[in-house]
N, C-alpha and C positions, 0 to 999 in steps of 0.2 A: 819281392816286387821288382819289376824291371826298372832300369835306369832311364828316366825320361830324356836325359841328354843324348842317349843313343837311339836315334829314330828307328834304326833297323830292328832292334830288339823289341821295342814296344809295338811297332807296326806289325811285326811277325806274330807276336802274341795276340794282338787284336784280330788279325786275319784268321788265326787258328780258332779263336773264340767264335767268330762269325760262322766259320765253316761248321763247327760243332753245333751251333744253334740251328743252322740250316738243315743239318742232318737230322736233328731231333724233330724238327717241324715236318720234314719229309716222312719220317717213320710214323709220326702221329697221324698224318692225313692220307698217306698212301702206302698200303701194304705191299711188300715185295712179293712178286709173283712166285708161286711154288711150281710153276710149269717146268717141263723138261726143256723148253726152248731157252737156250743159253743167252740169246740176245735180249730177251725181254727183261727190262730193269724196273718197271713199275706197272701198276694195275689201276686202270681207271675206275672210278666209283660208278655204281649202277643203282637204278631203281627198278623194281619189278612190280607190275600191276596185273591183276588177273580178274576175269569174270567167267561166266559159264561158257563163253564162246571163244575167247582169245586170251593170250598173254602178251603184254606190251612191256618191252625192256627198253629203258632209256640209259644210254651209256654217255657220260660226260667226257667229251673229247674236243674241247675248244682248240682251234688251230690245226686240226687234222683234216686234210682234204680226202675226198672219196678215193683218190689215186694212192693215198698213203696208208690205206687200211683195207682189211679184208675180213669177211665174216664167213666162218666155216661151220657147217652142221655136222657134228659127229654124233654117234649114238648116245642119246641121253644128255647131250650138251651142245651149247653154242660156244664158239671160240671167236673172240674179236681180237685181232692183232693189227699192229701197224707201227708208225713212227710219227712222233711229234717233233719237228725240227726246232732248234733254237732260232728265234726270229731275227736276231741281230748278229749273226756270225760274220766275221771278217770286217766288222764295222769300226774296230778300234776301241770299242767300249770295254771298260773293265766292269766286272760284276760287283755290285754293292750289296745286293740281296737276291737270292735265288730260292724261291719256294715252290714254283710251278715245275712239275717233272717234265723232262724232255727226253727224247731218245725212243728206243723201242719199248713197246708195251704189249701186254697180252692179258685178256680177261676171259676166264672160263665160267660159263653160266650154266648151272644144272637145270635140266628141263624135266617136267614131270613125265611119267610113263604115258603111253597112249600114242595114237597117230596124230602127228603135228605137221603143219605146213608153214614153213618160214616164208614170209612175204619179202618183198623188195626193201632193202635197207633205205632209210631216209636220213639225211643230215639236216637238222633244223636247229638254228641258233646255237651251234657248237655242240649239239648232242646228236648221237646216233639213235634213231628210233627203229626198233625191230618189232614187227607184229607177227605173232605166231598163232595161226588159227588152229583150234582143236577140232580135228576132223571127226572124232568119235561123237561129238555133240551135234553133228549135222544130221544124224539119223533120226 
């Protein structure tokens, strides 16, 4: 056990414990991306809904503006990538707790086969909404 009379030692141990706890929480809630994109460090959570006419994808991205993200349609997949900046940089604050992921992100979402049309992305209350129309169902 560290000596309480030496504040440097116990403060350092406490800081290391807090960083370890933050890393465990981060791994629990946010999977690391398996993408080839080296800058991406976290993957936002998604919900996917589907009916006979369309697929609706909801990507949780609070704090990300339209200018800081992009949506790409690749064969059989949608790719959402961007950056969520730390909101208080340069303010002189020290971090007491950090659970929200910041920095570059990327999420790859597999799409079903068939002809699809990706609609215009919408940002609604911190979530990206993507509507994908099933063109084969229009016939």
